[in-house]
N, C-alpha and C positions, 0 to 999 in steps of 0.2 A: 795718368791723364785726369783732367776736370771735365765735368760736363757742365755747361750752363744752359738754361733755357735761352731761346733768342731774345735779344734786347739788351739794354745797357744794364751793366751791373753797377749800382750806386756805390760811391766811395772810391776815392782815388787809391793809387798805390800799384805796385807791380802785379802783373798777371791779370789786370782788368781788360776784358775784351768786349767788344760790340758785334752783333750778328744780324744778318738779314732776317726778318721775321719769318716764321712759318714752321720751322722744324727745329728738333733738338740737334744740336751740333757738337762735336768734339772740338775742344781748344787745348792749346799747349799747356804744360804743367808747370805753373809758377812756383809751386811749393813742393819741397821735398817731403812736406808732411802728409802729402795726399797719395793715396794708392787705389787701386781697384779692389772694391769689397764685394763685388758680384761674383763670387766663386763659391765652391764647395769648401773652401778652407775655412777653418774656424776663425773667430775674430781675435785680433791681437792688438796690443797696445800701439803698435806702429802703423796698422793700416787704417788710420782715419781718413775719410775721404770728405773734402769740403767741395761743395756744388755752388755755394754763394758766400760772398763775404763783402761786408760794408764796415763803417765805423761802428754802427749800431747793432748789427745782426750777423749770425752765421747760420748757414743752412748745411747740415752734414748728411751724408748718405749713411744712416746707420746700418750697421752689419747685423745679419739675421739672428746671431746668437748671443747678442749683447744686450744685458740690461742698461736701461738709461742711467740708473744710479743705484747705490745700495749702501745701507748702514751697515752692513756686515764687512768688516776689515778684510776678511779672507775672500771675499767674493771679487775674483779679478779674471778678466779685465771688464770694465765697465765704460760706457760712453763718457761719463764723468772723469774717468781716470785717463782716457784717451785725450780728453780736452786740456786736462791739466799737463799731461805730458807734451803735447804739441803747442799749446797756447797758455805757458804759464803766466805770462805777462796779462792775460785777459780774465784771470780767475778774480773773483771778488771775495775777500775774506768776510764780508758782511753777509755772505748767503750761506746756508747750510751746506750745499753742495759745491759752491764756488762758481755755479753757473745757473742762469736763469732759463729753464726749459720752457718754452711757450706752450707746449702741448705734450702729448704722451703717444708713444708707440707701444705695442706689446712686446714683450721680450723676444718672441719669434718673428716678429714683423720687421722687415727691413725697409729702408728708404728715408724720405725727406723729413728731417726733423729741424725745426728752427730754434735757435738760441739767442736770446736776447743779451748784449753785452753792457747794459746798464739800466737802472731802474726806470728811467723815462721811456726808454725803448720797450722794455718789458710791459710797461703800462699801456703804451699804444698797441702794442700786439694783443694784450689782454682784451682791450676794448673792442678790437675787431672780432676776435673769438666771441665775445659777449654778444655783440651785436649780429653775429652769424654772417660776416661779410668775408669770411675766408673760403677759399674753394681749394678743395683737396680732391685728388683722384688716385685710385689705387689699381695696379695690376694683380690678376690672380690667376691661378690654375684651379679649375673645379672639376670635381668628377662628373662625367657623363658628358653628353653634347646637349647643350642648352637649346632648346627648339625655337625660342623667340630670339631674334637677333637684338632686339631692343626691348626693354621694359622697365617699369617703374615697380619696385618691390614695397609694398605698403603693409607692413606688419607691426603692431605695437610690440615694444619690448620691455619686460620686466626682469626683476631678480628671480632666480629660481630658489625656492625655499625647501625644495625636496632633500631629504636627508642625504648625505653624501655628495650633493652638488653644490656645495657653497662655493661662492666667488663666480658662479657662472650664471648667464642669462638665459631667457627663453622666451618665445613669443606668446602673445595673448591668447588665452584659452588652453594653454599648457598646464597640467596638473602641478600646483605649486608656485604659479606665476604671481608674483607680487608687484602691485603698483605699476602695471604696464603704461609705457609713454609712447605717443604716436612716432614712428620712426620710418623714413623714407631713404631709399637707395635707387639711384639709376644704375642700370647695368646695360653694358654693350658687348655683344660678342665680337671678339676680334679673330679668333682662328678656332678651328678644330683640329684635333689631333690625338696622339697616343702619349701616355706617359708610363713607362715601364710596361707597355703593351696594353693599358688599361685606356678607354676612351676618356679624353678630357676636353675641356673648353679653356681657352684663353680669353679672359674678360677684363674691361676696363669697369671699375666700380667707382661711382661718385656718391658719397654719403651727403644727403640733404639735411640730417640731423646727426647729432653726436651721441648716441647711446654707446654704452660699453659693450665691446665686441659685436657692434652692430652689423658689420660686413660678414663676419663670420656666422653669425646667427641667421642673418637673412639668406645667406647661400645656402646653410643647412635647411632652412625651412623650405627651400625650393627642391631639396632632395639633391642638390649639387653642391655638397660640402667642399670647402677649399682642401686640397691635396695637401696632406701633411697635418691637418688639423686634428690633434689627438682628443681635443675638448668637445668639438662639435662634429667632428666627421665620422665615418664609418667605421665601426670597430674591426680590427683586423690585427694579425700578428705583428708584435713589435719589428720583427725582421723584415716585414714587408714595407715598412713606412719609409718615405723618401727622408733625405738628409736634413729638410728644413720643411717649415710651413710655407706654402707657396703664396704669400701674400705680401705685397711690396707697395710702399708709398710713393707714387711716381710722380706726382705733380703737386706743387703748393703754391698758393698765392695768398700774401697777406698785404691788403692795401692800407698801410699806415699813413697818418697824416703827413710824414715826412718823406717817405719813401715806399714804393711798390716792391715788396720782397717777392720775388717770383723765381722758383727753382724747378728744374726737371732732372731727375735722376736717370742713369742708364737702366735700361729693361734688363732684369736678370734672367728672364724666361725664354731664353734663346737657346738653340741647340749647340751653339759654341761654347756655352757655359755649362750646359747640362744635357749630357748625351742621352739621358732617359726620356727627354722631351723632343717628340717628333711631330712637328705640325704637318698637315696635309692639305687643309682647306683654308683659305684666306677669306674671312668674311667682311672685315673692315680695317682700313690701314691705320696703324697708331698715329703716323705722322698727321695724317688728316684730323684726327681727333684732337691732336695737340693744338693744331691751327684753331679749331673751334674753341677749345677751352681758353685759349689766350685772347681770342677774339670777344669772347662773353663778357659782358659788363659785370662788375662787382655785385654780388647780392644786395639788394636794398633792404636795410633794416626796417624801413618803415612798411613794408609789405607784410610784416608778421612772419609767423612760422607755422608749421603744421600743428605744433602743440598749442597754439593760440586758440584753435577752435573747440578745444576740449571743454565740456561743461561739467564733467564728473567732479565729484569733491574728493580731493585727495585724502588718504587715510592719515590718522594722526602719527606723527613721526616719534619715534622713542626719543627720550631726553638725551642731549649732547653730552658725552662723557668729558671729564677734564682733559683727558689725553687728546681726545678729538679737538677739543677747543684750542688747546696749546699748539697743536700741529697746524690747525688753520691759522691762528695769529703769527706763527712763524712764517707760513707761506704768504700771507697778506703783507707781511713786513718786508718782503722783498721786491714789492711792486709799488709804482707810482702810477696812479691813474691821472690822465689829463683832465684839466677842469671841463665841464660841459661848456659849451658856447650858446 
């Protein structure tokens, strides 16, 4: 089955549907290329799930244990290889990986990920991300019962320079925190329940800024780390860890100049898909929140961002290496930006 967010999917062709506004709906499966990925089964080349398709864009529901791409030939499967397997005619030999990924998801995060199918589309999506006109919302199971049903998490996030914590982030004030930047996340509690007998909360998270590991760091800072997060979560025996990190990119909207790319993925955190999750108290309906998300106007780039109020002087950056410069030039060569009007 495919899942589409309500509304018209742009681009003609088989399998296109319209739906009345308001809730996520299941529609028929027009492609044999698609299958359910919201299960405990590991990712395979065959189980690519497409939730939006037009002439310029694909939005896929990334599996929870797949990397987006890899330069290691032995690492299989990856989302890149899934796309090459199912859509060989859409691969672009002029790009390093064959496809232009408009943004990133962590290896252990599942959900909506947008792929541009040509340079012009990639440029228009890039411009939306650059101007912060993209709307994203995530579902998560977090440890403990979050007391406030709605909150804005406002902790600046920087890189952790502590020995042994390379490639991780931390909040401002933590020992070893380098160059913290303003970071905002909206949190809404959906349900309270138990996961494998431990109290957890199911929440909707909306990042208003785009820092590395932002949602995971913010939840950890509240003492409600994401269930299954081995980096920012509570230390415990490996045997006690769930089969995945419980963070899922649920909703994505990219208002490009040519089309409004909008996709909603299936909720993987339901008892039918994971018997360890047992909700007992409903706080907020997810369907109602989807209506609010869809009705909300696109962010206005002229209003600035939380980071624009900072008056601190950034520290001197280390000089760029030749390898970094070459990688950047390779990435930029795969994008075509629209001219400013």
